[in-house]
N, C-alpha and C positions, 0 to 999 in steps of 0.2 A: 750936667750939661746934656744935651741931643743931638745926635746923628739921623740926619732922614736921607737916605739913599732914594733917588728919582732912579729911574719912572716909576718905580714902585712904591714908592710913599711908606718905605718900611723904615720907624723910626725906631731909636734905642737908646741908651745910655751909655755915656764913655766916660772911663775911671782918670782923674789925671794921672798924667803922664802916661796914659795907656793908645798903644797907634792907632791911626783910623781901622786899620787892618784886622789888630784883637777883636777893636773892640766889633768890627761886624761878623768876625766868626764866631767869636761868643753869644752875638745874638743869631746865628743860625742863617745869616746871609752866604750862598752862594756865589760872593764874589772871586774873581781868578787872581789868583799870585800864585806862586813856585818857588820860592824864596820868603825870606823874613826880616832879611838884612840891608835890600835895595840895588843888590847885583843882577836881578835881571828883569826887570822893569814892565811884569806883570801886569804889576796892580794899580796901573794906572786910573786915576778919576779926575771930574773933572770937579773943581771946587763952583759951586752955583752962588752960596752964601757964605758968611760966616769970616772967622779968623784962624788959620791954625800956626803951630809952632812945630819945627821940626826940632826929632829926636835925636836923629844921628845923622852926618853925611852918606849919602848914598853913592855905592859903587860904580853906579851907571847914570850921572846927572841927565836931566830932562834936558831938550833943546830951547836953543834962546824962544821958538815961535811954540814951543808946548806953555814953557811959563807963562809968556804973555796970555797963551789961551786959557789961562788958569789952571794946566795939567798940575797934578801932584802926584806923587807916590803913596798908598793906602799906609805901606811899614813904616815910613819914615817921619808920619808927620804926623803930630797929635793937636789936639785941640787947646786954641788959648782961652782959658779961664779965666782970665782976669776981664776978658771982652765984655764977656755976659751974655755973647751972644752964640745962637745954637748953629751948625752947620750943615751945608747943606750940600749934597757932593749927586753926580752924576755920573752912573759906575755901572756898565753891563756885568750880569751875574749869569749863572748855568739857568735853567729853567727844566731842564731835561739832563739825562745820561750821553746823549747825544749831544750837549755844546761840551762836555771835560772829555781832552785827548789822555791817551794810554800813554804813559809815563814808564818811563825805566829807570830806576833809584837802586844805589847802594843802601844798605841799613845796616846797624849794627843789633842785636840779640841786648837787649837793655835789663830784660828780666824776667824770669821763667817761675810764676807761681802755680803751684796745686789746688784748685779749687775743690775738687773731689777726689775720688781712687782714678774714676775715668776723666776727670777732663783736665787738659793744663791751660795756662793761659800765659802768652808770652808777649812781651811788650817788643818790638824794636824800633829804634830810634833811627831818625833818616836827619842827613845834615843839613844843616840851616841855611845852608843855600839852596838846596834840592830837597826839598816838602813835596809830603802828594796832595796836590790836589784831587778831593775826591767827592762824591755823593754820598750822605748816610747809605746805606746799606748793600754798599757796590763790594766787590771782591777785590782780588790783588791774585797773582803767580807770587810763588816765592819761592826761588830758585837757590838751591845748597850743590853745588857742583852738579853732579848727574842728577842728583833727587829736585822733583817738581811739587809742587803742593799748590793747589788752589785750594785757597783760606779767606772767610767774608773777616771785613774789618768790623770788630767789634764796636771800637769804641766812635763816638761823635768826630765829622771834619772839623769842630772847632780847635785842633790841633792836631795839624798833619806831621809833624815832627814826633808822637809818641803814638803808636799804632796796634792796640790791643787784636788778638787773635785768642779765639777758642780750636783746642785741638784736642780731638776723641782718640789716641793712639793706641786701646782698646781694639778699637774697632776698625779703624783705618791704617792700612800698611803704612802709605806715605807719611802720618803723623806718628807711628809709631818711628820709621827710620829717622823722623826730624825731631824726637823726643830724646833716640836716644844720644844723638850729638849736639844738641841742645845746651850750650852754654854760653855767662854772658860774655858781650863781646864780641861772638861771634858773626861774621861779616855775610851778608847774603846777596842777594839781589831783589829787586821786586821790580811788577813789571805789571802796570794796571790804574785805571781802577776798570773794571767790568759788569758789567750786570743793571739792571733796569728794575730794581725792586727798591725805587727811592718813592720817599715822600709826594703826596700826588698836591704840591704845593699852586697848581692851577687850577685846579677844582676842586682845594679843599672843602674839607665834610668829615664825617665818621671814618675812624679809622678801628678796623679788626685785624690784628694779627695772630694768626696761627704757626704757629713752630713747633719742630719736631727735635724733641735732644739739641744738640749743640747748634740746630737751627737758629737758636734763642741769640745768639753772636747779630746777626740783621735784625731780630725785631729791638734789640737794646740799642746799638747805633742809630734805629730810627728814630725811636721813642726819646732818646736824647736829643736827639736834632729838632723833633719838634718839640719839647719841651723851652728848648732855646729860643723857638717861635712864638712863645706862649699860647699856645696850640688850643683855641678857643669850645675844639666839636670832640663829643665824646670818642674814649679810646679802649678796646677794647682788647686784654692778651691771653688768648688760652694755648699753654705750653702743652703739650704734647709729650707726654715718657714714654719712649716705645723702648729704645736699647739701654736706656741709662736705667743704673738702677735708683736714683736720686738727681734731682735739680739741682743745680746751683746759682748764687746767689738770689736765692728768692727772697730773703728783706730787704733785698735794694729791688725788686718788680714791685713789692708790696707799697717802698716809700714812695714810688712815681705817683701815688694816692693824692699825695700834697702838693703836685704841679699843678696836677688839673683838674680842672671844674667837674669834669667827669669821667673817672677811669676806674675799669675792671680789673681785679686780675686774677682768672679762673685756671689754675690747675686742673687737664683734662684727664678725663682715661686715656684707658690703652692708645683706642683712634682717635678718640677726642669726636667721633662721626656725633655721638645723643646731645652733646651740648654744643653741637652747633646747625644742628639741625633744629633744635626746642627754639634758635633767636631768631624768627619771623614773627611767631606768636610771643613770645617775652617780650621785645623789643625791637619790633615792627618798623620805626623811622630808624633804627640805626641799620638794620639789615635793609633797607630800599637804599638807602644814599651812601653808604658804606663806599670804598676801595678797602679792597684788602689784600693782607700780604702774608704771602707764604714763604717759609725758608724752613729748611730741613732736605734731609736726603731722597733722590726724586721716587725710589718705592714707595716710601715712607707716604710722600705728599701726592701720588695718585689717586686716593681712595678720596682725600680730602678735595681735587681738583675733581674726581667724580661726581662728589656728592653737591658741591657747589655747581655744577652744572643741572644736574638735578632741580638742585633750588632755584634755579630760574637767574642765579646770577652773573652777567653779562662776562665774555673772554674782559672786555679793556677797563674792566673793573678789577681785573686782577694782576696781581705782581708779583713775581714768583723770583726769589734765589734757593738754587740746588748747593747743599754744601759739597755733592757729589762734582759736579761738573762745574764749566763754566757758563 
């Protein structure tokens, strides 16, 4: 059975016993929420059609007026599959980064994984009552006592409880200090999200990603979000290996070809400029209509930004995530 979110007419499938909120997040809808257990009341929606079934009792009940107006909490309700009716909800959602407030959360280090000799993937778990609402491509500040670390979320927003980050201890001093102390169960503060390098859903079209080294984290998050949305436009991923001796998760990059109608993964040369310079001639429609997503350290991206200016790519078609600053 299906759910349709108005006013965007975003329709997607909901699984048996799945909450409206989990189904919406899985489908890439940037609906507002903060918890996933009925304690915050932020995932309110208005039922326009269909029948719901409560999955559990909310800690924060709705008022009588809200219930009479058809207001429900998406995290506490599922669809009544016995009725055979699809559900239509009216719900607000984030259309850009300005719609998502900065949040402060305590999180636990859940997993540490060495992807390569140079890249460490860490996974943080937030409390179920205090998850992170963010958009794909955004970053957070991690606080560990006096240590402050800026890191891009490498996972998609479909699960704000489990957050992945890619660290490069061999090149970033703050990453190295964090890696020395990283162990399961470590509690740290999380502040964010920050950044405007998010998927251009308001004016969709081809998406060209240019990431340098661990800047791949932002591209990964946004591409996973695009997959959830069934993105029907061309996607190009240029991954420039600058200071890293090898790329990581490359097989995963290649597997995305199964998720898009038109996708190419293009490992680039040391600066990637030759490949990018050729794009206007080899794929003029993609080049002309694309939104460009650039991610990496500011020094490495400076030449990419300069080239795009020379090629006539307008600034409003570029979205940039710097890994070395907010």
